[in-house]
C-alpha positions in Angstrom: 226.2 82.3 121.4 224.2 80.2 123.8 226.1 78.8 126.8 226.1 75.0 126.9 225.0 73.1 129.9 227.3 71.3 132.1 226.9 67.5 132.4 225.6 67.9 135.9 223.1 70.4 134.8 222.0 68.1 131.9 221.6 65.3 134.4 219.4 67.4 136.6 217.2 68.6 133.7 216.5 65.2 132.2 213.7 64.3 134.7 211.8 67.5 134.0 211.8 66.9 130.3 210.5 63.4 130.6 207.8 64.7 132.9 206.8 67.3 130.4 206.8 64.8 127.6 204.5 62.5 129.6 202.2 65.4 130.4 202.1 66.3 126.8 201.4 62.8 125.7 198.5 62.6 128.2 197.2 65.9 127.0 197.3 64.7 123.4 195.4 61.5 124.4 192.8 63.5 126.3 192.5 66.0 123.4 192.1 63.1 121.0 189.5 61.6 123.3 187.7 65.0 123.4 187.9 65.3 119.7 186.4 61.8 119.2 183.5 62.8 121.7 183.1 66.1 119.9 182.8 64.6 116.5 180.8 61.5 117.4 178.3 63.1 119.8 174.7 62.6 118.8 173.9 66.1 120.0 175.0 69.1 117.9 178.0 70.9 119.5 178.8 74.4 118.4 181.6 76.7 119.6 180.8 80.4 119.1 183.0 83.5 119.4 181.9 86.7 121.2 180.3 87.9 117.9 178.0 84.9 117.9 179.8 83.3 114.8 180.5 79.6 114.4 184.1 78.8 115.3 183.8 75.0 115.3 180.9 72.6 114.8 180.6 68.8 115.0 179.0 66.5 112.5 175.7 66.4 114.4 175.6 70.2 114.1 176.1 70.0 110.3 173.2 67.6 110.1 171.1 69.8 112.4 171.7 72.9 110.3 171.9 70.9 107.0 175.1 72.6 106.0 178.7 71.4 105.6 181.3 72.4 108.2 183.1 74.8 105.9 179.9 76.7 105.2 178.9 76.9 108.8 182.3 78.2 110.1 182.1 82.0 110.3 178.3 81.9 109.9 176.3 84.0 112.4 174.1 82.0 114.8 171.6 84.8 115.0 170.8 84.4 111.2 169.0 81.1 112.2 166.9 82.8 114.9 164.6 85.1 113.0 161.5 83.3 114.2 162.5 83.9 117.9 160.9 87.1 119.2 163.5 89.8 120.1 162.4 90.0 123.7 162.9 86.3 124.1 166.4 86.5 122.7 167.2 89.4 125.0 166.0 87.5 128.0 168.1 84.4 127.1 171.3 86.5 126.7 170.7 88.3 130.0 170.3 84.9 131.8 173.5 83.7 130.2 175.4 86.8 131.3 174.0 86.5 134.8 174.4 82.8 135.4 177.2 81.8 132.9 175.0 79.0 131.5 171.4 78.7 130.3 169.1 76.0 128.9 165.9 76.5 126.9 164.1 75.7 123.6 164.4 77.6 120.3 163.0 77.6 116.8 165.6 77.8 114.1 164.9 78.5 110.5 167.3 77.0 107.9 168.2 78.8 104.7 165.8 76.6 102.7 162.9 77.8 105.0 162.7 74.6 107.0 161.9 75.2 110.7 163.3 73.0 113.5 162.4 72.9 117.2 165.7 72.5 119.2 166.5 72.1 122.8 169.8 73.8 123.7 172.2 74.2 126.6 174.7 77.1 126.5 177.8 77.7 128.6 179.8 80.9 128.6 183.6 81.2 128.2 184.3 77.5 128.1 187.4 78.0 126.0 189.0 81.3 126.8 186.4 83.7 125.3 184.6 81.1 123.3 181.0 79.8 124.2 179.8 76.3 124.0 176.4 75.4 122.8 174.9 71.9 122.8 171.7 71.4 120.8 169.2 68.6 120.2 166.5 68.4 117.5 163.2 67.8 119.3 160.9 68.6 116.3 159.6 65.1 116.1 159.0 64.9 119.8 157.2 68.3 119.8 155.0 67.1 116.8 154.0 64.0 118.7 153.3 66.0 121.8 151.3 68.5 119.8 149.4 65.7 118.2 148.7 64.1 121.6 147.4 67.4 122.9 145.2 67.9 119.9 143.8 64.4 120.1 143.2 64.9 123.8 141.6 68.2 123.1 139.5 66.8 120.3 138.4 63.8 122.5 137.4 66.2 125.3 135.6 68.5 122.8 133.8 65.6 121.2 133.0 64.2 124.7 131.5 67.6 125.8 129.8 68.4 122.5 128.4 65.0 121.6 124.7 64.8 121.1 124.7 61.2 122.4 125.5 60.6 126.0 129.1 59.3 126.8 129.9 57.6 130.1 133.2 56.4 131.4 132.6 53.8 134.1 134.5 51.1 136.0 134.1 47.3 136.1 131.4 47.7 138.8 129.3 50.1 136.7 130.3 53.2 138.8 130.4 56.5 136.9 133.9 57.9 136.4 133.0 60.6 134.0 129.9 61.7 132.1 129.3 64.2 129.3 126.7 67.0 129.4 124.4 65.2 127.0 124.1 62.2 129.4 123.6 64.6 132.4 120.8 66.3 130.5 119.2 63.0 129.6 119.0 62.0 133.2 118.2 65.6 134.3 121.0 65.5 136.9 124.1 67.6 137.4 127.5 65.9 136.6 128.7 66.3 140.2 125.8 64.3 141.5 126.1 61.6 138.8 129.8 60.9 139.6 128.8 59.6 143.0 126.4 57.1 141.5 126.4 54.0 139.2 124.4 52.5 136.4 122.6 50.1 138.7 120.9 52.9 140.5 119.1 54.0 137.2 118.6 50.7 135.3 114.9 49.8 135.2 114.0 46.6 136.9 113.0 44.8 133.8 116.5 45.7 132.3 118.6 44.6 135.2 119.5 41.2 133.7 120.2 42.9 130.3 122.7 45.3 132.0 124.5 42.4 133.8 124.8 40.6 130.4 126.2 43.8 128.7 128.7 44.3 131.5 129.9 40.7 131.3 130.1 40.8 127.5 132.2 44.0 127.4 134.6 42.5 130.0 134.9 39.3 128.0 134.9 40.6 124.4 135.9 44.2 124.8 132.7 45.5 123.2 129.0 45.1 123.7 125.7 46.5 122.2 122.2 46.6 123.5 119.3 48.6 124.8 118.6 49.9 128.3 115.8 51.8 130.0 117.0 54.2 132.7 114.6 55.7 135.3 115.2 59.4 136.0 114.8 60.8 139.5 111.3 62.2 138.6 110.1 58.7 137.6 110.1 59.2 133.9 111.8 56.5 131.8 114.4 57.1 129.1 115.3 54.5 126.6 118.9 54.2 125.2 120.8 52.3 122.6 124.2 51.4 124.2 127.6 50.7 122.7 130.3 49.8 125.3 134.0 49.5 124.8 136.8 48.4 127.3 140.2 49.9 128.2 139.6 53.3 126.6 141.1 55.2 129.4 143.3 53.8 132.4 141.5 50.5 132.3 138.0 52.0 132.4 135.0 51.4 130.1 133.2 53.8 127.8 129.6 53.6 126.8 128.0 55.7 124.1 124.3 56.1 125.0 121.9 57.3 122.3 118.5 58.5 123.6 115.9 56.7 121.5 112.9 57.5 123.7 111.2 59.6 121.1 111.9 57.1 118.4 110.5 54.3 120.5 107.5 56.3 121.4 107.1 57.1 117.7 107.2 53.4 116.9 104.6 52.7 119.5 102.5 55.5 118.1 103.1 54.3 114.6 101.9 50.8 115.6 98.8 52.3 117.1 98.4 54.5 114.1 98.5 51.5 111.8 95.8 49.9 114.0 93.7 53.0 113.8 94.3 53.2 110.0 93.0 49.6 109.7 89.9 50.6 111.8 89.4 53.7 109.7 90.0 51.8 106.5 87.3 49.2 107.4 84.8 51.7 108.9 85.3 54.7 106.6 82.2 56.1 104.8 84.3 56.9 101.7 85.4 54.2 99.3 89.2 53.4 99.7 91.1 51.4 97.1 94.8 50.2 97.1 96.1 49.4 93.6 99.3 48.7 91.8 101.1 50.3 88.8 98.9 48.3 86.4 95.7 49.4 87.9 94.8 46.1 89.6 92.9 46.5 92.9 94.8 44.8 95.7 92.6 45.9 98.7 89.3 47.7 99.2 87.1 48.6 102.2 83.4 47.8 102.6 82.4 51.3 101.5 84.2 50.7 98.2 82.2 47.6 97.7 79.0 49.6 98.1 80.2 52.5 95.9 81.3 50.2 93.0 78.3 47.9 93.4 80.5 44.7 93.7 81.2 42.3 96.5 84.7 42.7 98.0 86.0 39.4 96.7 85.1 40.4 93.2 86.2 44.0 93.5 89.8 43.1 94.4 90.1 41.1 91.2 89.1 44.0 89.0 91.2 46.7 87.3 90.5 50.3 88.2 90.7 51.3 84.5 87.7 49.0 83.8 85.4 51.6 85.5 86.4 54.6 83.4 86.7 55.5 79.7 90.4 55.2 79.5 90.4 56.5 75.9 88.9 59.8 77.1 91.2 62.8 77.0 90.4 63.9 80.5 91.0 60.5 81.9 94.4 60.3 80.1 95.3 63.8 81.4 94.4 62.9 85.0 96.4 59.7 85.1 99.4 61.3 83.3 99.5 64.1 85.8 99.2 61.6 88.6 102.2 59.7 87.4 104.2 63.0 87.0 103.2 64.7 90.3 102.6 61.7 92.5 99.2 62.9 93.7 96.1 64.4 92.3 92.6 65.5 93.3 89.8 65.5 90.7 86.5 63.9 89.7 85.4 61.6 86.9 82.3 59.6 85.8 82.7 55.9 86.7 80.7 53.2 85.1 79.4 50.6 87.5 78.8 46.9 86.6 75.0 47.4 87.0 75.0 50.0 84.2 74.8 53.0 86.6 77.0 56.0 86.1 78.4 57.7 89.2 80.2 61.0 89.5 83.0 60.3 92.0 85.4 62.8 93.5 88.8 61.2 94.4 92.2 61.9 95.9 95.1 59.7 94.6 98.4 59.3 96.4 101.3 57.5 94.6 103.1 54.8 96.6 101.3 55.7 99.8 101.2 52.2 101.3 104.2 49.9 100.8 104.8 51.3 97.3 101.2 50.8 96.3 98.8 53.6 95.4 96.0 54.8 97.6 92.7 56.4 96.3 89.9 57.7 98.3 86.5 58.1 96.5 83.5 60.2 97.4 80.2 59.8 95.6 79.2 63.4 94.6 76.5 62.5 92.1 73.7 63.8 94.3 75.7 66.8 95.3 76.5 67.7 91.7 72.7 67.4 90.9 71.9 69.7 93.8 74.6 72.1 92.7 73.3 72.1 89.2 69.8 72.8 90.4 71.2 75.5 92.7 73.1 77.1 89.8 69.9 77.1 87.7 68.0 78.6 90.6 70.6 81.2 91.1 70.6 82.1 87.4 66.9 82.5 87.5 67.1 84.6 90.6 69.9 86.7 89.0 67.9 87.1 85.9 64.8 88.2 87.9 67.1 90.4 90.1 68.7 92.1 87.1 65.6 92.5 84.9 63.1 93.4 87.6 61.0 96.5 86.9 61.6 97.7 90.5 64.9 98.4 92.1 66.1 95.6 94.4 68.9 96.1 96.9 70.5 93.6 99.3 72.1 94.8 102.6 73.9 93.1 105.5 73.4 93.2 109.3 75.2 96.6 109.4 73.1 98.1 106.7 75.9 98.0 104.2 74.9 97.5 100.5 76.1 94.1 99.2 74.2 94.0 95.9 72.0 96.2 93.7 70.3 95.6 90.4 70.5 98.0 87.4 67.2 99.7 88.3 68.7 100.9 91.6 71.7 102.2 89.8 69.4 104.0 87.3 67.3 105.6 90.0 70.3 107.1 91.8 72.4 107.6 88.6 75.5 105.7 90.0 77.6 102.7 89.0 77.0 99.5 90.9 80.7 99.4 92.1 80.2 102.8 93.7 77.2 101.5 95.7 78.7 98.3 97.1 80.0 98.7 100.6 78.2 102.0 101.2 75.6 102.5 104.0 71.9 102.3 102.8 71.1 105.7 104.2 73.8 107.2 102.0 71.5 106.6 99.0 69.5 109.7 99.7 70.7 113.3 100.4 71.5 114.1 104.0 68.2 116.0 104.6 66.1 112.9 103.7 68.2 110.4 105.7 66.1 110.8 108.8 63.0 109.4 106.9 65.0 106.5 105.6 66.5 105.8 109.0 63.0 105.6 110.5 62.1 102.9 108.0 65.3 100.9 108.8 64.6 101.1 112.5 61.1 100.0 112.0 62.3 97.1 109.8 64.8 96.2 112.6 62.0 96.0 115.1 59.1 94.4 113.2 60.9 92.6 110.4 59.5 94.7 107.6 58.7 98.3 106.7 57.5 100.5 103.8 57.1 104.1 103.1 58.0 107.0 100.8 61.0 109.3 101.0 60.9 112.8 99.4 64.0 114.7 98.5 65.5 117.1 96.0 68.0 115.9 93.5 69.8 118.4 91.3 66.9 120.9 92.0 64.2 118.4 91.1 61.8 116.9 93.5 62.0 113.1 93.8 59.7 110.6 95.6 61.1 107.1 96.2 58.9 104.4 97.5 60.8 101.9 99.8 59.7 98.4 100.9 62.1 96.7 103.4 62.3 93.1 104.5 64.7 91.9 107.3 66.7 88.7 106.7 65.2 87.3 103.5 68.2 84.9 104.1 70.3 84.8 107.3 72.2 88.0 107.6 70.9 89.6 104.4 68.0 92.1 104.2 66.2 93.1 101.0 64.9 96.5 99.9 62.5 97.2 97.0 62.7 100.7 95.5 60.5 102.4 93.0 60.7 106.0 91.7 57.1 107.1 92.0 57.8 110.8 91.2 56.0 110.6 87.8 53.2 108.5 89.2 52.6 111.1 92.0 52.6 113.9 89.4 50.1 111.9 87.3 48.0 111.3 90.4 48.2 115.1 91.1 47.2 115.8 87.5 44.3 113.3 87.7 43.1 115.0 90.9 43.3 118.4 89.1 41.6 116.9 86.1 38.8 115.5 88.4 38.5 118.8 90.1 38.4 120.5 86.7 35.6 118.1 85.6 33.6 118.8 88.7 34.3 122.5 88.3 33.3 122.3 84.6 30.1 120.6 85.4 29.4 123.1 88.2 30.4 126.0 86.0 28.1 124.9 83.2 25.2 124.8 85.7 26.0 128.0 87.4 26.6 129.8 84.1 23.3 128.7 82.8 21.4 129.6 86.0 23.1 133.0 86.3 23.3 134.1 82.7 19.4 134.3 82.3 18.8 136.6 85.3 22.0 138.5 84.3 20.5 139.3 80.9 17.3 140.6 82.5 19.2 142.7 85.1 21.4 144.3 82.4 18.4 145.1 80.3 16.4 146.7 83.1 19.5 148.6 84.4 20.0 150.1 81.0 16.3 151.1 80.8 16.5 152.7 84.3 19.8 154.4 83.4 18.1 156.1 80.5 15.1 157.3 82.5 16.9 158.5 85.6 19.0 161.6 85.6 21.1 163.3 88.1 23.6 162.0 90.6 22.5 158.4 90.3 24.4 157.8 87.1 27.5 156.9 89.1 25.7 154.1 90.8 24.6 152.7 87.4 28.2 152.7 86.2 29.3 150.7 89.3 26.4 148.3 88.8 27.3 147.8 85.1 31.0 147.3 85.9 30.3 144.6 88.5 27.8 142.9 86.1 30.6 142.8 83.5 33.0 141.3 86.0 30.4 138.6 86.8 29.9 138.0 83.1 33.7 137.6 82.6 33.8 135.1 85.5 30.9 133.2 83.9 32.8 133.2 80.5 35.9 131.7 82.2 33.6 129.1 83.8 32.3 128.2 80.4 35.9 127.8 79.1 36.4 125.1 81.8 33.0 123.6 81.2 33.1 123.3 77.4 36.0 123.3 75.0 35.8 126.2 72.7 35.7 125.6 69.0 39.1 127.0 68.0 41.0 127.2 64.8 44.8 126.3 65.1 47.0 127.8 62.4 50.6 129.1 62.1 51.1 132.4 63.8 54.0 134.7 64.7 54.3 134.2 68.5 56.4 137.4 68.9 53.5 139.4 67.3 50.9 137.8 69.6 53.1 138.7 72.6 53.7 142.2 71.3 50.0 142.8 70.8 49.4 141.6 74.3 52.1 143.9 75.8 50.6 146.9 73.8 47.1 146.0 75.2 48.3 145.8 78.8 51.0 148.6 78.8 48.5 151.2 79.9 47.7 149.3 83.1 51.4 148.6 83.6 52.2 152.3 83.4 49.5 153.1 86.0 51.4 150.8 88.4 54.8 152.2 87.5 55.8 148.9 85.8 57.9 148.7 82.7 57.6 145.7 80.4 61.0 144.8 78.6 60.7 142.6 75.5 63.6 140.5 74.4 62.6 138.3 71.3 65.1 136.1 69.4 65.2 136.9 65.7 64.2 134.5 63.0 61.8 132.5 65.2 59.6 130.2 63.1 55.8 130.5 63.3 54.0 128.5 65.9 50.9 126.4 65.3 48.4 127.9 67.8 45.2 129.8 68.5 46.3 133.4 69.0 43.3 134.6 71.1 43.7 131.8 73.6 47.5 132.5 73.9 46.7 136.3 74.4 44.4 135.3 77.3 47.2 133.3 78.8 49.7 136.1 78.4 47.3 138.7 79.8 46.6 136.5 82.9 50.3 136.1 83.6 51.3 139.7 82.9 48.3 141.0 85.0 49.5 138.8 87.9 53.0 140.1 87.5 51.8 143.7 87.5 49.7 143.1 90.6 52.5 141.5 92.6 54.7 144.7 92.2 52.7 147.4 93.9 55.8 149.6 94.1 56.6 149.1 90.5 59.4 147.4 88.7 60.4 145.6 85.5 58.8 142.7 83.8 61.1 140.9 81.3 59.6 138.9 78.5 62.0 136.7 76.6 61.1 134.4 73.6 63.8 131.9 72.4 63.9 128.7 70.5 64.8 125.4 72.2 65.0 122.7 69.6 61.5 121.9 68.3 60.0 124.2 70.8 59.6 127.9 71.5 60.2 129.0 75.1 58.4 132.1 76.5 59.8 133.3 79.9 58.0 136.1 81.8 60.0 137.3 84.9 58.7 139.8 87.5 60.4 141.4 90.5 57.6 140.6 93.0 57.8 139.0 96.4 58.2 135.5 95.0 56.3 132.3 95.8 57.4 129.6 98.4 58.4 126.3 96.9 55.6 124.4 98.7 53.0 126.6 97.0 54.3 126.4 93.5 52.9 122.9 93.2 49.4 124.2 93.9 49.4 126.8 91.1 46.8 126.0 88.5 44.5 124.2 91.0 40.9 125.5 91.0 40.2 128.4 93.3 43.8 128.4 94.6 45.3 132.0 94.5 47.9 134.0 96.4 45.9 137.3 95.9 43.3 138.6 98.3 40.5 139.0 95.7 41.6 136.4 93.3 39.6 133.3 92.3 42.4 131.1 91.0 40.5 130.6 87.8 42.8 132.7 85.6 45.9 130.5 86.1 43.7 127.3 85.9 42.3 128.4 82.5 45.9 129.3 81.4 47.2 125.9 82.4 44.3 124.3 80.5 44.9 126.4 77.3 48.7 125.6 77.2 47.9 121.9 77.8 45.5 122.0 74.8 48.4 123.5 72.8 50.5 120.4 73.8 52.8 122.6 75.8 53.7 123.1 79.5 54.1 125.8 82.1 57.0 125.6 84.6 57.4 128.1 87.4 60.7 129.2 89.1 60.5 131.5 92.1 62.7 132.8 94.9 61.1 134.5 97.8 62.1 138.2 97.9 63.6 138.1 94.4 60.8 137.3 91.9 59.0 134.7 89.8 59.5 133.4 86.3 56.8 131.6 84.3 58.3 129.4 81.5 55.8 128.5 78.7 57.0 125.9 76.3 55.1 125.4 73.0 55.8 123.0 70.2 56.5 124.6 66.8 54.5 121.9 65.0 51.3 120.6 66.6 51.1 116.8 66.8 47.7 115.3 66.1 46.4 113.2 69.1 44.5 110.0 68.7 41.5 111.5 70.6 41.6 114.5 68.1 41.4 112.0 65.3 38.5 110.3 67.0 36.6 113.6 67.3 
């Protein structure tokens, strides 16, 4: 049981109790005062435990976190800090531990995803082991600050990037700041410009205008105008200026647009209009300006001459009055003009004096102040000349294409630019294959030297002519060339003619003339020799009968030589006078076999074998057998004589269409190509004792049979005579006449 106090002790204790009660009352008042401050503070106040959980919060904190007090108590503060990087949080905690208090800014993220920017001040262990945090929402302030920074950045960006010049200047016109565009316009660096003023660049004639603009911007706050500024190099730049006051710390801003090029263009345009007027008035072509309805609003003097009307009457007329507006071509042209806005064409225009003119024109829709512009050119005379030129060209082309001779055109480099069909026929090539080739490529390589000489001569003298011989597919060709340099500028002409057949005919004519002369000579010689020959033969025979002994050998030699002379005379008479022969159908193989049998003995003496190869079933040939035997004997004898060491002679008879072909091939020494042409000429022979009459007579006989002899030979290999005879003999006109 507690011991009770004595009265004295109670008296001594009374002052202490009263003191404690007073202290307690004051503490309650202070606590109440703190509670009022805590609850009514505009800043959020949060008390956190060591785990970072909310222990107590005021009303401002509830508003900041947008949660009621009950929900916040026990909530972890770190759950609102997920947007803060971990290293930042770590830094802030270390600062708090080190200094006991710390102030900074944070981003908090509310449960609904809203983000707030807060400024906070934190103190450690304010209440025993509890921390105090005071926070203020500065989101709006940060947004304003961010917007100000953006605006400032944008202004600076626009200022630096602007195409127009921007100048910040003071009330005296001194430059405070300039952008790069203005620096570039004046061709001066920014650092140098900032020490200068407008007045140092304004052109003299614009000084008053600048003073007016400066006064106006001070008075009204804005001003517009034009200024010419003189650059350090003396060139003038023209600007459109818009000035505004108090844009920055009481300074003025001017936006300066460089209009130098535009002004110069306007000046040029004005001059261009003046030139257009001069051209319009002085142009040689007719120019009309007309409206949508076709009425002529303006015309130049040339139009007056073209349309055969005075200017004052022409501008009252309608353009459609001069054309057949119902014509389909006219309708099409004007329809296309309305659709496309421009057109170039030509039409026949009917003049008031009854004359028709072919006018070429160019129309432009809305070219001058919305009205249409048309420029005319009288092409009537040109069209007439073109028509005549076309007709002339057609005539030339017709002559060119149908000429009997080949015509070839070549350029300055001797390249073929055109050729007529005859040229293509001569060289057996298509026209397209000739174009672009060199002229010398027309002939084989061996003959190009001859053609080159003609081209060089033409180059020197302006013209040249000559013949070029060459072999084409084994056949000899002779082409006659005639060259003319520059028949028109840059174009040369070459005339070509294949004279191979003509040359052969001339050769045949020469042979024929020789044969005629030989025939006439043979007739005379035969007549003069035959009479004494008859007497000689008679007396020799009488002497031979009366003289015996060793002299008989001499008589035999004399008689043999007389017979040779008589055979030569007989051959002469064949040339001199056609023999009366009877042509009938005969077996050509039998005639040849009889000839081989006749001459086989002579062949055997020379160690020569004759091989016969006759096609079976050959039809009979219309011929004179004795004459053909003479031909065969002549050729076979020649073949035997050219093979002194012996060999084979091959005789083949075959059918070739309507002809029979006899080929006689030896293994002799052969005949050079240049001598083959001379075979058959009188007195031409390759044998030492030959007269050349045998082959000449043979050629004549075969010609009388309407056939031909062709010779193929290779030196060192042998020679082949091809005799071609028609199966049916054709009656000639001269035979009918006889």
